Every structure is written in structure tokens, then in C-alpha cells.
KEKOL-355825 format. One record per residue (C-alpha): residue in one letter; x negated, y, z; chain; residue number from 1. Coordinates in nm, 3 decimals. Example, Ala and Ser with C-alpha at 12.3 -4.5 7.8 and 13.67 -1.06 7.14 Angstrom:
2
+---+---------+---------+---------+---+-----+
: r :      xx :      yy :      zz : c :   k :
+---+---------+---------+---------+---+-----+
: A :  -1.230 :  -0.450 :   0.780 : A :   1 :
: S :  -1.367 :  -0.106 :   0.714 : A :   2 :
+---+---------+---------+---------+---+-----+
This chain:
398
+---+---------+---------+---------+---+-----+
: r :      xx :      yy :      zz : c :   k :
+---+---------+---------+---------+---+-----+
: M :  -0.002 :  -0.006 :  -0.003 : A :   1 :
: S :  -0.136 :   0.338 :  -0.105 : A :   2 :
: D :  -0.219 :   0.611 :   0.161 : A :   3 :
: A :   0.011 :   0.855 :  -0.002 : A :   4 :
: L :   0.301 :   0.608 :   0.037 : A :   5 :
: K :   0.223 :   0.546 :   0.410 : A :   6 :
: T :   0.200 :   0.930 :   0.479 : A :   7 :
: Q :   0.555 :   0.969 :   0.310 : A :   8 :
: K :   0.700 :   0.696 :   0.522 : A :   9 :
: V :   0.539 :   0.837 :   0.842 : A :  10 :
: A :   0.678 :   1.182 :   0.734 : A :  11 :
: K :   1.014 :   1.024 :   0.693 : A :  12 :
: V :   1.018 :   0.888 :   1.021 : A :  13 :
: K :   0.909 :   1.203 :   1.179 : A :  14 :
: V :   1.193 :   1.384 :   1.029 : A :  15 :
: D :   1.452 :   1.132 :   1.149 : A :  16 :
: R :   1.323 :   1.162 :   1.498 : A :  17 :
: Q :   1.318 :   1.542 :   1.490 : A :  18 :
: V :   1.677 :   1.541 :   1.381 : A :  19 :
: T :   1.805 :   1.317 :   1.671 : A :  20 :
: G :   1.636 :   1.566 :   1.903 : A :  21 :
: G :   1.360 :   1.369 :   2.061 : A :  22 :
: G :   1.376 :   1.335 :   2.431 : A :  23 :
: A :   1.727 :   1.465 :   2.470 : A :  24 :
: A :   1.856 :   1.157 :   2.288 : A :  25 :
: W :   1.743 :   0.925 :   2.569 : A :  26 :
: A :   2.017 :   1.073 :   2.796 : A :  27 :
: G :   2.257 :   0.833 :   2.579 : A :  28 :
: M :   2.099 :   0.531 :   2.744 : A :  29 :
: A :   2.234 :   0.654 :   3.075 : A :  30 :
: L :   2.575 :   0.758 :   2.943 : A :  31 :
: P :   2.636 :   0.644 :   2.570 : A :  32 :
: G :   2.742 :   0.959 :   2.378 : A :  33 :
: L :   2.570 :   1.212 :   2.592 : A :  34 :
: G :   2.249 :   1.188 :   2.381 : A :  35 :
: H :   2.448 :   1.257 :   2.066 : A :  36 :
: L :   2.613 :   1.552 :   2.227 : A :  37 :
: L :   2.286 :   1.705 :   2.351 : A :  38 :
: T :   2.119 :   1.666 :   2.008 : A :  39 :
: G :   2.397 :   1.846 :   1.824 : A :  40 :
: A :   2.598 :   1.560 :   1.700 : A :  41 :
: W :   2.914 :   1.683 :   1.897 : A :  42 :
: V :   3.170 :   1.487 :   1.688 : A :  43 :
: D :   2.993 :   1.167 :   1.744 : A :  44 :
: G :   2.915 :   1.272 :   2.107 : A :  45 :
: V :   3.282 :   1.325 :   2.190 : A :  46 :
: G :   3.383 :   1.002 :   2.024 : A :  47 :
: Y :   3.130 :   0.787 :   2.200 : A :  48 :
: L :   3.190 :   0.957 :   2.547 : A :  49 :
: S :   3.555 :   0.888 :   2.488 : A :  50 :
: L :   3.497 :   0.528 :   2.432 : A :  51 :
: T :   3.255 :   0.530 :   2.732 : A :  52 :
: A :   3.529 :   0.678 :   2.951 : A :  53 :
: V :   3.759 :   0.395 :   2.861 : A :  54 :
: L :   3.498 :   0.147 :   2.959 : A :  55 :
: L :   3.432 :   0.309 :   3.293 : A :  56 :
: W :   3.803 :   0.319 :   3.358 : A :  57 :
: A :   3.824 :  -0.060 :   3.278 : A :  58 :
: A :   3.519 :  -0.126 :   3.496 : A :  59 :
: A :   3.717 :   0.026 :   3.799 : A :  60 :
: G :   3.975 :  -0.250 :   3.750 : A :  61 :
: T :   3.722 :  -0.547 :   3.738 : A :  62 :
: S :   3.867 :  -0.687 :   4.060 : A :  63 :
: R :   4.226 :  -0.667 :   3.885 : A :  64 :
: L :   4.097 :  -0.872 :   3.587 : A :  65 :
: V :   3.905 :  -1.125 :   3.811 : A :  66 :
: G :   4.241 :  -1.198 :   3.978 : A :  67 :
: R :   4.422 :  -1.234 :   3.667 : A :  68 :
: L :   4.167 :  -1.472 :   3.511 : A :  69 :
: G :   4.228 :  -1.722 :   3.798 : A :  70 :
: A :   4.592 :  -1.652 :   3.880 : A :  71 :
: P :   4.859 :  -1.887 :   3.793 : A :  72 :
: G :   5.068 :  -1.783 :   3.504 : A :  73 :
: T :   5.147 :  -1.845 :   3.131 : A :  74 :
: P :   4.838 :  -1.942 :   2.904 : A :  75 :
: E :   4.918 :  -1.623 :   2.685 : A :  76 :
: F :   4.880 :  -1.393 :   2.991 : A :  77 :
: R :   4.534 :  -1.564 :   3.091 : A :  78 :
: L :   4.429 :  -1.532 :   2.717 : A :  79 :
: H :   4.492 :  -1.158 :   2.743 : A :  80 :
: A :   4.254 :  -1.135 :   3.017 : A :  81 :
: W :   3.973 :  -1.335 :   2.848 : A :  82 :
: V :   4.016 :  -1.119 :   2.535 : A :  83 :
: A :   3.975 :  -0.812 :   2.754 : A :  84 :
: L :   3.643 :  -0.953 :   2.904 : A :  85 :
: V :   3.485 :  -1.029 :   2.580 : A :  86 :
: G :   3.595 :  -0.702 :   2.438 : A :  87 :
: F :   3.447 :  -0.504 :   2.723 : A :  88 :
: F :   3.104 :  -0.650 :   2.686 : A :  89 :
: V :   3.109 :  -0.625 :   2.306 : A :  90 :
: T :   3.211 :  -0.272 :   2.310 : A :  91 :
: A :   2.949 :  -0.185 :   2.578 : A :  92 :
: G :   2.685 :  -0.354 :   2.364 : A :  93 :
: I :   2.779 :  -0.157 :   2.053 : A :  94 :
: L :   2.776 :   0.187 :   2.244 : A :  95 :
: W :   2.435 :   0.127 :   2.392 : A :  96 :
: W :   2.296 :   0.005 :   2.064 : A :  97 :
: R :   2.414 :   0.330 :   1.904 : A :  98 :
: A :   2.260 :   0.527 :   2.178 : A :  99 :
: W :   1.932 :   0.342 :   2.141 : A : 100 :
: R :   1.934 :   0.402 :   1.753 : A : 101 :
: R :   1.988 :   0.769 :   1.839 : A : 102 :
: A :   1.683 :   0.794 :   2.055 : A : 103 :
: V :   1.472 :   0.552 :   1.838 : A : 104 :
: P :   1.576 :   0.577 :   1.478 : A : 105 :
: K :   1.525 :   0.315 :   1.236 : A : 106 :
: P :   1.240 :   0.389 :   0.987 : A : 107 :
: V :   1.355 :   0.479 :   0.647 : A : 108 :
: P :   1.116 :   0.409 :   0.353 : A : 109 :
: A :   1.056 :   0.718 :   0.137 : A : 110 :
: E :   1.164 :   0.521 :  -0.167 : A : 111 :
: H :   1.500 :   0.428 :  -0.013 : A : 112 :
: V :   1.787 :   0.475 :  -0.245 : A : 113 :
: D :   2.143 :   0.535 :  -0.113 : A : 114 :
: T :   2.387 :   0.263 :  -0.166 : A : 115 :
: W :   2.746 :   0.312 :  -0.235 : A : 116 :
: W :   2.819 :   0.250 :   0.138 : A : 117 :
: D :   2.551 :   0.520 :   0.233 : A : 118 :
: E :   2.709 :   0.770 :   0.003 : A : 119 :
: T :   3.057 :   0.710 :   0.139 : A : 120 :
: S :   2.957 :   0.731 :   0.491 : A : 121 :
: K :   2.779 :   1.058 :   0.422 : A : 122 :
: Q :   3.074 :   1.203 :   0.265 : A : 123 :
: F :   3.302 :   1.074 :   0.537 : A : 124 :
: V :   3.124 :   1.222 :   0.819 : A : 125 :
: K :   3.147 :   1.570 :   0.650 : A : 126 :
: N :   3.514 :   1.559 :   0.732 : A : 127 :
: R :   3.498 :   1.618 :   1.104 : A : 128 :
: V :   3.872 :   1.605 :   1.151 : A : 129 :
: G :   3.880 :   1.247 :   0.982 : A : 130 :
: V :   3.586 :   1.137 :   1.196 : A : 131 :
: L :   3.782 :   1.242 :   1.512 : A : 132 :
: G :   4.088 :   1.056 :   1.380 : A : 133 :
: G :   3.875 :   0.746 :   1.343 : A : 134 :
: Y :   3.738 :   0.776 :   1.703 : A : 135 :
: A :   4.111 :   0.835 :   1.831 : A : 136 :
: V :   4.195 :   0.502 :   1.663 : A : 137 :
: F :   3.905 :   0.326 :   1.818 : A : 138 :
: V :   4.007 :   0.463 :   2.167 : A : 139 :
: L :   4.368 :   0.339 :   2.121 : A : 140 :
: I :   4.246 :  -0.015 :   2.012 : A : 141 :
: L :   3.990 :  -0.030 :   2.293 : A : 142 :
: M :   4.266 :   0.062 :   2.542 : A : 143 :
: A :   4.491 :  -0.190 :   2.407 : A : 144 :
: V :   4.209 :  -0.468 :   2.413 : A : 145 :
: L :   4.118 :  -0.361 :   2.777 : A : 146 :
: T :   4.480 :  -0.342 :   2.918 : A : 147 :
: P :   4.425 :  -0.636 :   3.156 : A : 148 :
: F :   4.148 :  -0.416 :   3.311 : A : 149 :
: I :   4.361 :  -0.102 :   3.316 : A : 150 :
: A :   4.730 :  -0.174 :   3.370 : A : 151 :
: P :   4.798 :  -0.219 :   3.743 : A : 152 :
: F :   5.093 :  -0.459 :   3.719 : A : 153 :
: D :   5.241 :  -0.742 :   3.488 : A : 154 :
: P :   5.467 :  -0.561 :   3.248 : A : 155 :
: D :   5.747 :  -0.786 :   3.316 : A : 156 :
: T :   5.721 :  -0.777 :   3.699 : A : 157 :
: I :   6.030 :  -0.621 :   3.861 : A : 158 :
: D :   6.054 :  -0.436 :   4.207 : A : 159 :
: V :   5.708 :  -0.287 :   4.184 : A : 160 :
: G :   5.828 :   0.048 :   4.317 : A : 161 :
: E :   6.140 :   0.248 :   4.364 : A : 162 :
: K :   6.407 :   0.269 :   4.082 : A : 163 :
: L :   6.348 :   0.536 :   3.824 : A : 164 :
: A :   6.049 :   0.675 :   4.036 : A : 165 :
: A :   5.887 :   0.997 :   3.885 : A : 166 :
: P :   5.508 :   0.961 :   3.758 : A : 167 :
: S :   5.269 :   0.974 :   4.053 : A : 168 :
: W :   4.932 :   0.847 :   4.147 : A : 169 :
: D :   5.077 :   0.515 :   4.218 : A : 170 :
: Y :   5.287 :   0.493 :   3.896 : A : 171 :
: L :   5.117 :   0.705 :   3.637 : A : 172 :
: M :   5.409 :   0.692 :   3.406 : A : 173 :
: G :   5.681 :   0.620 :   3.666 : A : 174 :
: T :   5.911 :   0.336 :   3.683 : A : 175 :
: D :   6.226 :   0.224 :   3.482 : A : 176 :
: E :   6.566 :   0.107 :   3.607 : A : 177 :
: F :   6.433 :  -0.233 :   3.672 : A : 178 :
: R :   6.166 :  -0.088 :   3.893 : A : 179 :
: R :   5.890 :  -0.203 :   3.635 : A : 180 :
: D :   5.579 :   0.012 :   3.593 : A : 181 :
: V :   5.619 :   0.202 :   3.264 : A : 182 :
: F :   5.242 :   0.269 :   3.238 : A : 183 :
: S :   5.173 :  -0.110 :   3.242 : A : 184 :
: R :   5.454 :  -0.170 :   2.977 : A : 185 :
: V :   5.318 :   0.103 :   2.754 : A : 186 :
: M :   4.972 :  -0.036 :   2.767 : A : 187 :
: Y :   5.071 :  -0.389 :   2.687 : A : 188 :
: G :   5.311 :  -0.257 :   2.436 : A : 189 :
: A :   5.028 :  -0.109 :   2.253 : A : 190 :
: R :   4.899 :  -0.459 :   2.196 : A : 191 :
: I :   5.214 :  -0.567 :   2.024 : A : 192 :
: S :   5.276 :  -0.234 :   1.832 : A : 193 :
: L :   4.911 :  -0.211 :   1.704 : A : 194 :
: S :   4.883 :  -0.575 :   1.611 : A : 195 :
: I :   5.210 :  -0.561 :   1.437 : A : 196 :
: G :   5.086 :  -0.260 :   1.233 : A : 197 :
: F :   4.749 :  -0.416 :   1.142 : A : 198 :
: V :   4.872 :  -0.761 :   1.055 : A : 199 :
: A :   5.173 :  -0.638 :   0.852 : A : 200 :
: V :   4.956 :  -0.382 :   0.653 : A : 201 :
: F :   4.708 :  -0.662 :   0.587 : A : 202 :
: L :   4.980 :  -0.891 :   0.452 : A : 203 :
: A :   5.122 :  -0.615 :   0.254 : A : 204 :
: G :   4.780 :  -0.523 :   0.128 : A : 205 :
: S :   4.682 :  -0.859 :   0.020 : A : 206 :
: L :   5.009 :  -0.943 :  -0.155 : A : 207 :
: G :   5.011 :  -0.608 :  -0.320 : A : 208 :
: T :   4.648 :  -0.632 :  -0.438 : A : 209 :
: A :   4.718 :  -0.980 :  -0.588 : A : 210 :
: I :   5.034 :  -0.877 :  -0.770 : A : 211 :
: G :   4.896 :  -0.556 :  -0.897 : A : 212 :
: A :   4.562 :  -0.718 :  -1.018 : A : 213 :
: I :   4.743 :  -0.998 :  -1.204 : A : 214 :
: A :   4.980 :  -0.754 :  -1.367 : A : 215 :
: G :   4.734 :  -0.525 :  -1.476 : A : 216 :
: Y :   4.482 :  -0.772 :  -1.597 : A : 217 :
: F :   4.710 :  -0.996 :  -1.804 : A : 218 :
: G :   4.943 :  -0.725 :  -1.915 : A : 219 :
: G :   5.213 :  -0.806 :  -2.160 : A : 220 :
: V :   5.519 :  -1.007 :  -2.041 : A : 221 :
: V :   5.351 :  -1.084 :  -1.704 : A : 222 :
: D :   5.292 :  -0.710 :  -1.641 : A : 223 :
: K :   5.662 :  -0.621 :  -1.752 : A : 224 :
: G :   5.798 :  -0.885 :  -1.534 : A : 225 :
: L :   5.609 :  -0.814 :  -1.217 : A : 226 :
: M :   5.635 :  -0.438 :  -1.247 : A : 227 :
: W :   6.016 :  -0.487 :  -1.307 : A : 228 :
: F :   6.034 :  -0.679 :  -0.988 : A : 229 :
: T :   5.834 :  -0.423 :  -0.805 : A : 230 :
: D :   6.051 :  -0.138 :  -0.911 : A : 231 :
: L :   6.359 :  -0.332 :  -0.817 : A : 232 :
: L :   6.231 :  -0.357 :  -0.455 : A : 233 :
: L :   6.129 :   0.002 :  -0.462 : A : 234 :
: S :   6.472 :   0.111 :  -0.540 : A : 235 :
: L :   6.618 :  -0.047 :  -0.235 : A : 236 :
: P :   6.604 :   0.151 :   0.100 : A : 237 :
: R :   6.350 :  -0.016 :   0.307 : A : 238 :
: L :   6.515 :   0.033 :   0.661 : A : 239 :
: V :   6.854 :  -0.111 :   0.513 : A : 240 :
: F :   6.650 :  -0.409 :   0.355 : A : 241 :
: L :   6.475 :  -0.466 :   0.683 : A : 242 :
: L :   6.796 :  -0.452 :   0.895 : A : 243 :
: A :   6.962 :  -0.695 :   0.675 : A : 244 :
: I :   6.678 :  -0.948 :   0.665 : A : 245 :
: I :   6.607 :  -0.934 :   1.048 : A : 246 :
: G :   7.001 :  -0.937 :   1.120 : A : 247 :
: M :   7.019 :  -1.259 :   0.920 : A : 248 :
: Y :   6.730 :  -1.437 :   1.082 : A : 249 :
: R :   6.708 :  -1.335 :   1.445 : A : 250 :
: A :   6.448 :  -1.530 :   1.659 : A : 251 :
: A :   6.310 :  -1.518 :   2.012 : A : 252 :
: G :   5.978 :  -1.489 :   2.177 : A : 253 :
: A :   5.662 :  -1.536 :   1.956 : A : 254 :
: Q :   5.882 :  -1.610 :   1.652 : A : 255 :
: S :   6.041 :  -1.278 :   1.670 : A : 256 :
: I :   5.711 :  -1.106 :   1.644 : A : 257 :
: F :   5.621 :  -1.326 :   1.345 : A : 258 :
: L :   5.940 :  -1.248 :   1.182 : A : 259 :
: I :   5.883 :  -0.872 :   1.213 : A : 260 :
: V :   5.526 :  -0.898 :   1.087 : A : 261 :
: V :   5.637 :  -1.106 :   0.796 : A : 262 :
: V :   5.928 :  -0.885 :   0.703 : A : 263 :
: L :   5.729 :  -0.571 :   0.731 : A : 264 :
: G :   5.452 :  -0.719 :   0.510 : A : 265 :
: I :   5.683 :  -0.828 :   0.223 : A : 266 :
: T :   5.868 :  -0.509 :   0.220 : A : 267 :
: G :   5.555 :  -0.281 :   0.214 : A : 268 :
: W :   5.337 :  -0.428 :  -0.076 : A : 269 :
: M :   5.510 :  -0.252 :  -0.379 : A : 270 :
: G :   5.317 :   0.086 :  -0.350 : A : 271 :
: I :   4.983 :  -0.100 :  -0.321 : A : 272 :
: A :   5.061 :  -0.303 :  -0.625 : A : 273 :
: R :   5.137 :  -0.006 :  -0.842 : A : 274 :
: I :   4.808 :   0.150 :  -0.721 : A : 275 :
: V :   4.600 :  -0.154 :  -0.792 : A : 276 :
: R :   4.767 :  -0.206 :  -1.122 : A : 277 :
: S :   4.668 :   0.137 :  -1.242 : A : 278 :
: Q :   4.309 :   0.081 :  -1.132 : A : 279 :
: V :   4.298 :  -0.260 :  -1.314 : A : 280 :
: L :   4.415 :  -0.125 :  -1.645 : A : 281 :
: S :   4.123 :   0.114 :  -1.634 : A : 282 :
: L :   3.871 :  -0.126 :  -1.505 : A : 283 :
: K :   3.949 :  -0.416 :  -1.757 : A : 284 :
: E :   3.833 :  -0.193 :  -2.034 : A : 285 :
: Q :   3.500 :  -0.137 :  -1.859 : A : 286 :
: E :   3.180 :  -0.282 :  -2.014 : A : 287 :
: F :   3.089 :  -0.510 :  -1.707 : A : 288 :
: V :   3.435 :  -0.671 :  -1.733 : A : 289 :
: Q :   3.394 :  -0.710 :  -2.114 : A : 290 :
: A :   3.056 :  -0.875 :  -2.046 : A : 291 :
: T :   3.211 :  -1.116 :  -1.800 : A : 292 :
: R :   3.462 :  -1.217 :  -2.072 : A : 293 :
: A :   3.193 :  -1.267 :  -2.320 : A : 294 :
: L :   3.020 :  -1.503 :  -2.078 : A : 295 :
: G :   3.309 :  -1.715 :  -2.069 : A : 296 :
: L :   3.417 :  -1.663 :  -1.699 : A : 297 :
: K :   3.752 :  -1.765 :  -1.596 : A : 298 :
: P :   4.018 :  -1.499 :  -1.543 : A : 299 :
: A :   4.055 :  -1.587 :  -1.158 : A : 300 :
: R :   3.684 :  -1.529 :  -1.112 : A : 301 :
: I :   3.681 :  -1.197 :  -1.301 : A : 302 :
: I :   3.974 :  -1.076 :  -1.100 : A : 303 :
: L :   3.844 :  -1.190 :  -0.766 : A : 304 :
: R :   3.469 :  -1.124 :  -0.813 : A : 305 :
: H :   3.459 :  -0.820 :  -1.034 : A : 306 :
: I :   3.781 :  -0.623 :  -1.057 : A : 307 :
: I :   3.934 :  -0.637 :  -0.717 : A : 308 :
: P :   3.617 :  -0.531 :  -0.528 : A : 309 :
: N :   3.598 :  -0.219 :  -0.764 : A : 310 :
: A :   3.969 :  -0.139 :  -0.703 : A : 311 :
: L :   3.973 :  -0.145 :  -0.327 : A : 312 :
: A :   3.893 :   0.208 :  -0.248 : A : 313 :
: P :   4.250 :   0.346 :  -0.291 : A : 314 :
: V :   4.377 :   0.034 :  -0.122 : A : 315 :
: I :   4.166 :   0.106 :   0.195 : A : 316 :
: V :   4.304 :   0.464 :   0.202 : A : 317 :
: Y :   4.673 :   0.360 :   0.137 : A : 318 :
: A :   4.641 :   0.086 :   0.418 : A : 319 :
: S :   4.502 :   0.333 :   0.665 : A : 320 :
: L :   4.791 :   0.561 :   0.612 : A : 321 :
: A :   5.038 :   0.265 :   0.599 : A : 322 :
: I :   4.956 :   0.150 :   0.939 : A : 323 :
: G :   5.085 :   0.474 :   1.099 : A : 324 :
: S :   5.414 :   0.434 :   0.898 : A : 325 :
: T :   5.432 :   0.071 :   0.986 : A : 326 :
: I :   5.424 :   0.149 :   1.357 : A : 327 :
: L :   5.700 :   0.388 :   1.300 : A : 328 :
: V :   5.917 :   0.135 :   1.136 : A : 329 :
: E :   5.853 :  -0.118 :   1.400 : A : 330 :
: A :   5.944 :   0.146 :   1.655 : A : 331 :
: S :   6.281 :   0.234 :   1.461 : A : 332 :
: L :   6.370 :  -0.131 :   1.453 : A : 333 :
: S :   6.302 :  -0.172 :   1.829 : A : 334 :
: F :   6.495 :   0.147 :   1.891 : A : 335 :
: L :   6.797 :   0.004 :   1.696 : A : 336 :
: G :   6.759 :  -0.312 :   1.906 : A : 337 :
: L :   6.650 :  -0.526 :   1.620 : A : 338 :
: G :   6.284 :  -0.533 :   1.699 : A : 339 :
: V :   6.088 :  -0.775 :   1.929 : A : 340 :
: P :   6.356 :  -0.879 :   2.196 : A : 341 :
: P :   6.313 :  -0.821 :   2.555 : A : 342 :
: P :   6.130 :  -0.865 :   2.790 : A : 343 :
: T :   5.840 :  -0.819 :   2.537 : A : 344 :
: S :   5.753 :  -0.456 :   2.542 : A : 345 :
: T :   5.667 :  -0.250 :   2.240 : A : 346 :
: W :   5.665 :   0.131 :   2.221 : A : 347 :
: G :   5.990 :   0.142 :   2.026 : A : 348 :
: A :   6.162 :  -0.101 :   2.284 : A : 349 :
: I :   6.045 :   0.122 :   2.574 : A : 350 :
: V :   6.180 :   0.438 :   2.406 : A : 351 :
: N :   6.523 :   0.246 :   2.353 : A : 352 :
: D :   6.510 :   0.151 :   2.714 : A : 353 :
: G :   6.497 :   0.495 :   2.832 : A : 354 :
: R :   6.747 :   0.671 :   2.606 : A : 355 :
: E :   7.019 :   0.645 :   2.863 : A : 356 :
: Y :   6.808 :   0.823 :   3.114 : A : 357 :
: L :   6.682 :   1.115 :   2.906 : A : 358 :
: R :   6.801 :   1.382 :   3.158 : A : 359 :
: T :   6.737 :   1.195 :   3.489 : A : 360 :
: A :   6.422 :   0.974 :   3.386 : A : 361 :
: W :   6.263 :   1.148 :   3.096 : A : 362 :
: W :   5.929 :   0.967 :   3.148 : A : 363 :
: I :   6.049 :   0.643 :   3.029 : A : 364 :
: T :   6.101 :   0.775 :   2.678 : A : 365 :
: L :   5.825 :   1.051 :   2.679 : A : 366 :
: F :   5.509 :   0.861 :   2.733 : A : 367 :
: P :   5.577 :   0.570 :   2.472 : A : 368 :
: G :   5.686 :   0.850 :   2.226 : A : 369 :
: L :   5.357 :   1.032 :   2.288 : A : 370 :
: M :   5.182 :   0.709 :   2.213 : A : 371 :
: I :   5.359 :   0.661 :   1.896 : A : 372 :
: V :   5.277 :   1.023 :   1.794 : A : 373 :
: A :   4.901 :   0.975 :   1.887 : A : 374 :
: A :   4.876 :   0.663 :   1.700 : A : 375 :
: V :   5.041 :   0.782 :   1.386 : A : 376 :
: M :   4.844 :   1.113 :   1.379 : A : 377 :
: S :   4.511 :   0.932 :   1.442 : A : 378 :
: F :   4.575 :   0.685 :   1.148 : A : 379 :
: N :   4.680 :   0.976 :   0.928 : A : 380 :
: L :   4.369 :   1.173 :   1.000 : A : 381 :
: L :   4.152 :   0.873 :   0.937 : A : 382 :
: G :   4.319 :   0.816 :   0.617 : A : 383 :
: D :   4.274 :   1.166 :   0.506 : A : 384 :
: G :   3.907 :   1.140 :   0.590 : A : 385 :
: L :   3.881 :   0.814 :   0.389 : A : 386 :
: R :   4.071 :   0.959 :   0.100 : A : 387 :
: D :   3.802 :   1.256 :   0.074 : A : 388 :
: A :   3.516 :   1.010 :   0.120 : A : 389 :
: L :   3.634 :   0.786 :  -0.158 : A : 390 :
: D :   3.738 :   1.051 :  -0.408 : A : 391 :
: P :   3.474 :   1.064 :  -0.688 : A : 392 :
: K :   3.550 :   1.413 :  -0.767 : A : 393 :
: L :   3.432 :   1.532 :  -0.412 : A : 394 :
: R :   3.097 :   1.355 :  -0.468 : A : 395 :
: G :   3.030 :   1.570 :  -0.767 : A : 396 :
: R :   3.101 :   1.294 :  -1.011 : A : 397 :
: E :   3.356 :   1.318 :  -1.296 : A : 398 :
+---+---------+---------+---------+---+-----+
């Protein structure tokens, strides 16, 4: 290796360490996020400190979690506790690793060329509002995962306090008409509501991507038939469609959650299918796709290996925005009494429980409603940031 190249690499590493702030970045090893904040990366600092605060909050409830790991109860409830324990240590490890990387940056060779992921990341971090939305999403997910640490009571336990008790230090969000702790119900409800949102959007995204890719690639009768069916479903009011399906196939327990996820997934793929189809119509005329055809590759391999990966950018943006809207739809179904049946708690179900006490016990409806607003807003901000980062025009490309 030439001396000039070695000098360039050393200079590159020095620049990286100067950007991170030197000794001030080591404060993050004591409190993840503090090093970022002291070295000028205030957005990352605020985000990591928020996640660290959730971990510290969870650590204060370690004795509560230990009791739940060994306490008699349903296997599902003990599984929640084990998931929380694993999530705690994984998140702590990631936060301290990020703090370490801030203090000791990874050397970057002078000849390093940014990949697509590097360019997208750089573009995304320029949108500070989008980055804050992403951290807010991570905070909500982390709180949901660590609920057995945080929630003081079993969400279905009655008579934990006075009936319709106002918020206090003992009951952060008060109690409901059955003397259940609203805070515990909201925290456990976050797991159900967020899980339904993620899984339903994943199902809709997978189905819509497959149908859109097939329609766009093959064209002709296949394209017309699939798009006619897509337009037919788009013409139906989604909420009415949902009410009809769920009303016909009511279920209980875990089956009800599965039904909600499937119904939300199969009624939300149409927009993604049209987006993917438009991308595929353009991509299949590109030279790299023509080359794969000339090599004799099968259509299935061309679609899966070459076309779909290049059409995923708008799908990712659409999915991030769709998660928020799916949470709203699930909350609407629960509010109408057609969501997950009691006693399982979701945000929409808790809002429905408190509608009869809006004047006397406003906290039953207010706090889960605020969680819905925070989740939807966070996913929308994240989606806006991803849209800007993945837009080629904003990267200076035509």
C-alpha cells in the first residue's frame, strides 16, 4: 500500500473523530445519547436519550418482571415477560454500541464509494422531523415490548383500586368502571394495536406487491383482469366492507385477532398493487431486465430477483404511512364493538369502554386516544421522511 493512500486513510479517520467531538462523545458510554447531544447531533441525542429513559423506567420495574416470570398464569402472559426481558437486553446492547461508535468511529477508507443505502441514509437524516418521527416510533415499540416491566398490574385484573379513580401516582391514568388500571390496559393494548398494524400492513404489502408485479410484467389479459379486480375492490367503501366480513365471521380470543389482521390485510393491498404495477411497467423496459430475458431466465426469477427489489422504495413509503391508518381502522372497529372482543385490551376498545363516562371519567378515553394520535403522527412523520429520502429528484437525479 502506498504512503499516499495510508495518509489519506489516516486523514479520513481524523476527520471522522473530529466530527464526533472527541472526548465529549465518551459521555454516551455512561448515558447513551448524551454523547451525541454533547457533540452536536441533537436529533440523535434526543432520540437515544428517549430510548434510554424507557430502559431506565423499565429497569425500575425489574422486581415486577421477575415476579411475573415465575408467577402462575397463562403461558401467553409468561411469554410476554420473556419477550420483554430479551427486548431489554437487546435494546441496551444496541444503544451502547451506538454510543461506542460515536466515541470510536469506524475507519472509512478514502476510496470508499457510497452505496444506495448510504445515500438514502444521508438524505433521510437531513429531514429532522422525519428522524424524530422514526425515534418516536421506536419509543412506542420499545414501550410496548417492555410493558411487563412498566405496567404495574395485569390488564384484566379487577378491583385494583377505587371505581373510576382519577389519575394519581398510584394509578397514572386512573381506573375504569371495573376498577382496572387504565395505564396497564393502555400499555398492553399497545402490543395488540401495534402488532395488528404491522402484521396487517406486511400482509397487504406482500399481496399487493405480488399482484402488481405480475400484472405489470405480463401485461395483456393478465394485467386487465387483475387491475379490473383491483378497481372493483377500490370502489367498495373499506369500512363497510370490513364491517360486513367481520360481522359474518365473528370469533373469540386469539382467533379474533387473527381475523382482524387477515381482514385488514386483504382489504388494504389495492393501493400498493397499483403503485408496484406502475413501477414494473417502467422497469421491465430497462436494459438490465432485457438482459435477464436474453439470458433465458424464467419470469418468476426475473420478477423476484430483479424487478421487485427495484420497485420496493415506494412500497416502503406507502407501508410506513399505511401502518398509522391501519391502527386507526382497527381502533374504529373496536370502537364500534367489532374489533378484538373483551377482555383483551386495544386502544380502540379502551376508548369504547370510556365513552359512557366522558364527563365523569374523561381519562378512560383521553389517554388511549392520545396514544392513537401519537402513533399515527409518528408513523406519518416517518413516512414523510422516507418519501423525501427515496425520491430521486431530491438527490439531484432526473
